[in-house]
N, C-alpha and C positions, 0 to 999 in steps of 0.2 A: 329256164334261159336260153335265147338265142346266141346260137355262136356263129360269129363273122369270119367267112373261108376267106383268108388273104392268099391263097395259092402258093404259100411258102412249101418248099420240098420238106419232107419230115428228114433230112440227112445231113451229115457233117457238111457237105458242100454246099448243098441248099441253105442251110443257116447262114454260112460265111456270106455267100452271096448275099442274100437277104439282108444281112447287117451291115454288108458295103452298102448297098443301095438306100436304105434307112441312113446312114451315117451321113450319106451325101444329101441325102433330101432335107435331114432335119441335122444340120451339123451346127448352125448357132447354138439354136437352143440344147441342144445334148453338149455341147462344148460348155456352156454355163452350168449345166447338169455335173460335169465332170469337174469343174472349176472348185464347185461348192463342194463337192466328195472331198476334194485333193484338201481344201481349208479345212474341212471338219478333221483329217485325218494329220493336221499339224501339231496340234497337243502330243499326240502319240508318237511322232517322228520325232519330237524335240526330246525323248527319253534317249535316243539311241546315242546319242552325244554324251551321254554319261555312262557308257558302257566300258569306255577305255580310257586310261590316265594317259595324260600326253607325255608322261615321260618315261623313259625306257623301252623295253620291249612290248610289244602289244600281250605275251603271255603272262609275263610277270606283271604286269602292272593292270590286268583284267580285274576289275571289280564291277559286281552288276550293281542294277539301279537300287537293290535294297539295302546297298553299303553307300551309294553317293546322293541318294535323293530322299529327302525327308520323307518317312513316312505318312505323313498328313498329305503328302503332295501325291503319292504311291496310290493311296486312296482315293482321292479326287481324280487320277487317271484312270484308274481302274474303273471307277464309277461312270466317269464319261465314255469310255470304252462299251461298257457293258448298257448303259441307260441313256445314251443319246445318239452314239454314232449308228447303231442299228437301223434308229427311226429315218434317217436322213438316208442310208442306204437304203431301206424300203421302200421310200418314196420314190428315190432315185429309179428302182427296178420297174416300179409301175409305168413311172414317163418312158422309160426304154421298150414297155410293153405295149403302151399307146402308141409310140413313135412306130414299132415293127407291125401297128395294124393301120398306120396309115393315117392316124387319127390327130386330129389339133392337140396340142401339148401346149401346158401352161406351168412354165418352172417354178413360179410361185407354189406349184402342190408338191413340190420335194418335200415339203413339213407337213402334207398332208395326213401322214402317218401318226401325226400328235392327236389325230381324233380317234384312234384306236390305238392309244401309245400301249397300254397294257398288255394287248394282244403281240404286238409285236416283239413286245422285249421276250414274255414267253416262249413266243413262237423261236427268235434265236437263240434263247438260252438252250431249248429242247434240243433242236436240231445241232447246237454245237456240242452239246453234252454226250450226244449218239455219235457224231462223228469223233468227239475226243476219244471216248472210250473204246470206239471201234479203233481206233488208231494206236490205242496204247496196248490193245489186246495184239494185234498184229497190224502192220501198214497196210496189205491189199484188204484187208475187210474194212480199214477205215478209207480207203479211196472208193470203195463199193460202196458204203453209206451216204458218203459225201456225194458220190453221183446220183445215189436215188432220192436223196433230198435236196436236190439241186434246184427244185419250183418251190420249195417252202415259201420264200419271201413273194413270188409270184401268187401264190394261192389265197396268201394272206391280204394282200391287197388288191387283187383282181378279183378273188370270189368271195372276199371276205369270212374265211372259214378260220375258226378259232388254232389255237396251237397244234392239238393234237389231231384235228380234222386236216390241219394243213400236212402235217406230217404225214400222216395215212395217206392221203391224196396225193402229196410228191412220190410217194413210194408205189402207188399204183398208177399214175401218170407217167412215171419214167419205166415201167416193165417195158422194156424191148428197145429201149433208148438211152441204158448205161454206156455200152460203147461208144455212140454216137456224141454223149455229153464230157465222156473220157478222151475221148479223140480232141473235141473242139478245146476242152482244157488245157491239153499238152500243146495243141496249135498257138494257144491265146499266150503262151510264156515264149514262143518262137515270135508273137506278132509284138508282144510288149518289148522285149529284148530286141527287135527290129527297129523299134522306136526309138530306144536309147540310143540307138547307133545314129540317128539323124538330130544328133545334138540334143538331145533329151525333150527338146519341142516335140519331136514326133510321139512322145507317150501319150499325148491327150487325142490325137486321133486314134492310137492303138487303143486305149481304153473306151474309146466311144465303140470302135468296131468290135473289140470283144462284146461287150456288155449287149451292144446291138445284135450281136450274134446268137445268144445265149437266151434273148428276150425273141429272138426268130426261132428257135429252136422250140421254146415253151410254148409259143403261138402257134406252132406247127405239130405238136405234140396235141394240144387242145382241139387244134381242127379235127386230128384224124383219131381221136377218140370221144369215144360215147360218154357223156358227162356221168350219166348214173355210174360208170366205174371207177370214178374218182371223187365224185362230191357225197357227201352224205345225204340221205335221202330228203330231209327237210330243207336242203340247198338245192337240188337236181331238179 
């Protein structure tokens, strides 16, 4: 498999810089991608309004969603979160990688993940379970595992790996990039809240910049690493 060299510096600063240039170059299509992601999250966000009763103090009237929302609705929302949202998010990640490579992108491909639906769902469940278990054990191991599995969605969509190969591949590919991924994650928090300060409207460019930067770091790692180091023999 041939790797395209995009001259992305494999650093925290290089990823942010390339992400910024990617956002400027592909702003409208990536803007639409983020809007689709936001719409996909609406059913999940709607639950938050059921966490608090509007009478009395927040502490006295806090009642969780399992007390305020019908059980059937809860099950449907959980199923939506586990079985639909990841497909859209993985498709969006592929579009951001293509943009980072300066390739033509088609926003309709945000649903391309449905062509490999089971792989995406299983990969998302496996990565999420590993991060969750590590976080329950201790916060720091959870952060480490989260950083090392940051490229799972890209490898599934970009390289066509199965769930286990994608998790193993991400762990190998992120070797030496852990601190860069962590630094980019921390910076992303400040970028997002900076967008909030711009009357909320700024959150959309903030999300585009963040996702473009992570896609850029992934591409930089791909460019810098021999494929045999992270791809299974039958794929490399």
